[in-house]
N, C-alpha and C positions, 0 to 999 in steps of 0.2 A: 504493500500500500504506500510505500515511499516515506513513511514516518520512521525516523530512527527508533530502534527498539527501546533505547533509554528514555525517549520522550513518552513512548507508550506506557512505560512503567511509571514515569512521573505523573502523567495524566491519570493513570489508574490509582496511584497513591492519593492524588488530590481528590479524586472522586470517592475513594474509600474514606478519606478523612471527612469529606462532606457527609457521607453516609453515617459515619460515627456521630458526627455532630448534629445530624438531622433528628435524632430521637429526642422527643420532647414529651413530657407528660401531657395528656389530653388538654389540661386546663392552661397550658403554656401558650403564650402568644408571642413567640420570638421570631426573628427573621429567618427566611429560607436558608438552607444549608450553604449555598454559594455566598451568602452575605455574612456567614459566621466569622467571628473574630477569633484568631488563635494567638497565643502568647509566643513571642519570638525569642525570649531570653533564655530558652532552654538550649542545650547543646551548642554552646557558644563557639567552639572550635569549628564545628561543621558549618555553622552560619558564616563565620569569618572566611573560611575557604570558599564558600559559595559566593560571597560578596566579592572577594578578590577575583574569582574567575569571571563573574559578570562584568566587573570593571574592565578586565582584559578584553572581553568581547566588545564592549562599547568603544574602547580606545581603538581597537583594530577596525571596527566598522566605520568609525569616523574617517579613517584614512584609506579605506578599501574602495578601489574603483569597482570591483565586482559586486560589492554590497550596493553601491549606488545604481548599478545596472539592473538590479532586481526589480526596480520600480519604473513604470512608464512615466509617472509624474514625479519630478525631483522633490516636490514638497512631501511626498509620501515617505521618502527617506528621512527627512527632517522629523516628521511626526513619529515614525517608529523609534528613532533615536531618542526623542523627547520622552516618549512613553517608557522606554527602557530605563532612562535616567530617573524618571519620576518613581517608577516601581523600585528601582535600586535604592533611592533615597528612603522610601518607606521601609523596605526590607532591611536596610543597613542601620537606620537611625531610630526607628520606632521599636517599642517593646511589644506592640500588638499590630496585627494586620488582618485584613480579610483574605481568606483563601483565594477568592476570585481576583484580588489584586495581584497576588503572586502568580496566578495562572495567566491572567490577561496581559499584564504589563511585563512579565519576565519570561515565564515558561513558554508561552505561545510564540514569542518573538525568537527565543533561543532555538526552538524547534524549527521554525521557518528557516532560520539561517543554516542550521545543521543539515536540514533536508535539501535546501536549494544550493548550498555551497559546500558539499561534503569533502571535496578534495583540495581545498585551499586552507591556509592557516586559520582564517576566520571560522570556517565550518568546524575545524578540529577544536578550536577554542570553545565554540558554542556547545559542541558535544561534551567537552569536559565540564563546562558550566552546568549543563543538564544533569550530568552524573552527580556533581557536588550538591546541586539543589535537591536532587532526589534523596541523597544521603541525609541532608538536613531535614527534609520532610519526614523521612522514616523515623528520625529521632524525636519528632513531635508526638508520635503515637505509639 
């Protein structure tokens, strides 16, 4: 299907985490699972490794011609980088975040890069970041 196996595992872990968080007593009126907030201060070493790997991907993407060629509209490149930087800021600096933020702003972008540019340095870095993000998410549950 073209999706790196590591991303499939990461997406599966996120979905499993959402499933775990989805259980509420019948009287509870909380947000849907994708809007659940998780504590990020656990497993700090794994978190720092993931942050560093994501920072490497962003730095490489900013200077990569191949990354820019993925988008027909040059503004899309800017938007994707901005979203990754925003997601990284939340992931790096905050003690809590929504699972959907990690998925939408970080994991999905990394998977797109790893899938579409698997044979260049940027794709390899994205794959590494996916693996480290997966290790961090495993540590949450």
